[in-house]
C-alpha positions in Angstrom: 0.0 0.0 0.0 1.4 3.4 -1.0 0.2 6.9 -0.4 -0.6 9.1 -3.5 1.2 12.4 -3.8 0.7 15.3 -6.1 -2.2 17.6 -7.1 -4.2 15.1 -9.1 -5.6 12.2 -7.0 -6.6 9.0 -8.9 -9.5 6.6 -8.3 -9.9 3.3 -10.1 -7.6 0.8 -11.7 -4.7 1.3 -14.1 -3.0 -1.9 -15.2 -2.2 -3.8 -12.0 -2.5 -0.7 -9.7 -5.7 0.2 -7.9 -6.1 3.8 -6.7 -8.6 4.5 -3.9 -9.5 7.0 -1.1 -9.7 6.1 2.6 -9.9 8.1 5.8 -6.1 8.0 5.8 -6.0 9.8 2.4 -5.5 8.7 -1.2 -3.8 5.3 -1.5 -2.6 2.9 -4.1 -1.9 -0.8 -4.1 -1.0 -3.6 -6.5 -3.7 -5.9 -7.7 -3.2 -9.5 -6.7 -4.4 -12.2 -4.4 -5.9 -15.6 -4.7 -8.9 -16.3 -6.9 -12.1 -16.2 -4.9 -13.4 -19.5 -6.3 -10.3 -21.3 -5.0 -10.8 -19.8 -1.5 -14.4 -21.0 -1.5 -13.6 -24.6 -2.4 -9.9 -25.5 -1.8 -9.4 -27.5 1.4 -6.2 -25.6 2.0 -8.3 -22.5 2.7 -10.6 -24.1 5.2 -9.3 -21.9 8.0 -9.7 -18.9 5.8 -13.4 -19.7 5.2 -14.0 -20.3 8.9 -12.4 -17.0 9.8 -14.4 -15.2 7.1 -17.6 -16.7 8.3 -17.0 -15.6 11.9 -15.9 -12.1 10.8 -19.1 -11.8 8.8 -21.1 -12.9 11.8 -19.3 -10.3 13.9 -20.1 -7.6 11.5 -23.8 -8.5 11.4 -23.9 -8.6 15.2 -22.2 -5.2 15.5 -24.7 -3.7 13.0 -27.6 -5.1 15.1 -26.3 -3.5 18.2 -25.6 -0.2 16.5 -29.2 -0.2 15.1 -30.6 -0.8 18.5 -28.7 2.2 19.9 -29.1 4.3 16.8 -31.1 7.1 18.5 -28.2 7.7 20.9 -25.5 7.2 18.3 -26.7 9.9 16.0 -24.7 12.4 18.0 -22.1 10.1 19.7 -20.0 8.1 17.3 -16.6 8.5 15.6 -15.7 7.6 12.0 -14.0 4.3 12.9 -16.7 3.1 15.4 -18.1 0.5 13.0 -14.7 -1.2 12.5 -13.8 -1.0 16.2 -17.1 -2.6 17.2 -16.6 -5.4 14.6 -13.2 -6.1 16.1 -14.6 -6.3 19.6 -17.4 -8.6 18.3 -14.8 -10.9 16.8 -13.3 -11.3 20.3 -16.8 -12.0 21.7 -17.3 -14.7 19.0 -13.8 -16.2 19.6 -14.7 -16.6 23.3 -17.4 -19.1 22.3 -16.3 -22.4 23.9 -19.3 -24.4 22.8 -19.5 -24.2 19.0 -17.1 -25.5 16.4 -14.6 -23.1 14.8 -16.3 -21.3 12.0 -19.7 -21.7 13.7 -18.9 -19.7 16.9 -21.4 -16.9 17.6 -22.3 -14.1 20.0 -24.9 -16.2 21.8 -22.4 -18.7 23.1 -19.6 -16.2 23.3 -18.9 -13.7 26.1 -21.0 -10.7 25.4 -19.6 -9.2 28.6 -16.4 -8.5 26.6 -18.3 -5.5 25.1 -18.4 -3.8 28.5 -16.7 -0.5 28.4 -16.8 -0.1 24.6 -16.6 3.5 23.6 -18.7 4.5 20.7 -16.9 7.8 20.3 -13.1 7.5 20.7 -12.8 11.3 20.5 -14.8 11.7 23.7 -14.7 8.9 26.2 -17.1 8.6 29.1 -14.4 7.9 31.7 -12.6 11.1 30.8 -15.7 13.2 30.5 -18.1 12.2 33.3 -16.5 12.0 36.8 -19.8 12.1 38.8 -20.2 8.6 40.4 -23.0 6.6 38.9 -24.5 3.2 39.5 -25.3 1.1 36.5 -27.6 -1.9 37.0 -29.6 -4.5 35.1 -32.6 -6.2 36.7 -33.3 -9.0 34.3 -36.4 -10.3 36.3 -38.4 -7.1 36.0 -36.8 -5.9 32.8 -35.2 -2.6 34.0 -31.9 -1.3 32.8 -31.0 1.7 35.0 -28.4 4.3 35.8 -28.5 6.4 38.9 -26.4 9.5 39.7 -26.4 11.4 43.0 -26.5 15.2 43.0 -23.3 16.7 41.6 -21.8 20.0 40.5 -21.5 19.9 36.7 -18.4 22.3 36.4 -16.5 20.0 38.8 -17.7 16.6 37.7 -18.0 16.9 33.9 -15.0 17.7 31.7 -16.6 19.6 28.9 -15.1 20.7 25.6 -14.4 24.3 25.1 -17.5 26.3 24.3 -19.9 24.2 26.3 -22.6 26.0 28.2 -25.1 23.2 28.8 -25.3 19.4 28.8 -27.6 16.4 29.3 -27.1 12.9 30.6 -28.5 10.2 28.3 -28.9 6.4 28.6 -30.4 3.5 26.8 -31.2 -0.1 27.6 -31.3 -2.7 24.9 -32.4 -6.4 24.8 -30.7 -7.9 21.7 -31.6 -11.2 20.1 -28.6 -12.0 17.9 -30.3 -15.2 16.6 -33.4 -13.6 15.2 -31.8 -10.2 14.6 -34.4 -8.4 16.7 -34.2 -6.1 19.6 -36.1 -4.2 22.3 -34.8 -0.8 23.3 -35.8 2.2 25.4 -33.9 5.4 26.2 -33.9 8.3 28.7 -32.5 11.7 28.9 -32.4 14.6 31.3 -33.5 18.1 30.4 -30.7 20.3 29.0 -28.9 21.4 32.1 -26.5 24.3 32.7 -22.8 23.4 32.9 -22.1 25.6 36.0 -21.5 25.4 39.7 -25.1 24.7 40.6 -25.7 21.2 41.9 -28.0 19.0 39.9 -30.9 17.1 41.3 -30.3 13.3 41.7 -30.7 11.6 38.3 -32.5 8.3 38.0 -33.1 6.8 34.6 -35.0 3.6 34.0 -35.1 1.9 30.6 -37.6 -0.9 30.3 -37.1 -4.1 28.3 -38.9 -7.5 28.3 -39.2 -8.9 31.9 -37.4 -12.2 32.5 -35.7 -12.0 29.1 -32.9 -14.6 28.5 -31.2 -12.5 25.8 -28.1 -10.3 26.2 -28.9 -6.9 27.8 -26.9 -3.7 27.4 -26.8 -0.3 29.1 -25.3 2.6 27.3 -24.6 5.9 29.2 -23.5 9.1 27.6 -23.3 12.9 27.8 -24.4 15.4 25.1 -22.8 18.9 25.1 -24.6 22.1 24.0 -23.8 25.7 23.4 -26.4 28.4 24.0 -26.4 31.2 21.4 -29.0 34.0 21.6 -31.3 31.8 23.7 -31.1 28.8 21.4 -29.4 25.5 22.2 -27.0 24.0 19.6 -25.2 20.6 19.8 -21.6 21.5 20.4 -19.5 20.9 17.3 -22.2 18.7 16.0 -21.7 16.2 18.8 -18.1 15.5 17.9 -17.0 15.0 21.5 -20.1 13.5 23.0 -19.2 10.3 24.9 -21.3 7.2 24.9 -20.2 3.9 26.5 -21.5 0.5 27.3 -21.6 0.9 31.1 -23.2 -2.5 31.9 -23.6 -5.8 30.0 -25.4 -9.0 31.0 -24.8 -11.7 28.5 -28.0 -13.7 29.1 -28.9 -17.1 30.5 
């Protein structure tokens, strides 16, 4: 792989060289590789097929989780979040100690490995929200909760430059990776001033199916705002809004 230089950037294929654009800039690489039909049938590539199958399953599982939390992700995701989540899902699938190689999946894997996943690497929850909170999942009654005691925003939230206001958001999701369905609910505070006035206690309850046996997830985040002439605007289009998986229960 080589980086293109010069004023004119190429896209497409010339001879054996393919030119393309990525987040890292305009790149070029030589065509090559093994014929796809051989990979699909040659016994020598059995491991390759198994890895490809599990990688595809990880991508599909990641997409389902992203779709479940889409309302929260609209303002809280970085450009590489999809690939980062797929990589984490691969680790979940590889933790499956029940299924055969190539058939491993999220259900028999360790969904708890997704705990702490940051949807926005540019704004992490652990370096933004310092107010102590309790994350909990009550599988029996179907409640996915986050509770924060009263805190002073200016002291306990590290906000980007230009912030005047914020709100705490959360979402609870019950995800069935087998049927590719989910149940999700979300909560948010009012838009609160980022100042030295203590907040009220914050208690958010997100309801899912009682007694579910499926993996359950709690996402917690912060959204930053700037007040201009009495109007609230998402700060820098949400570029630094943190959102993290604060609690995961892999199911029974």
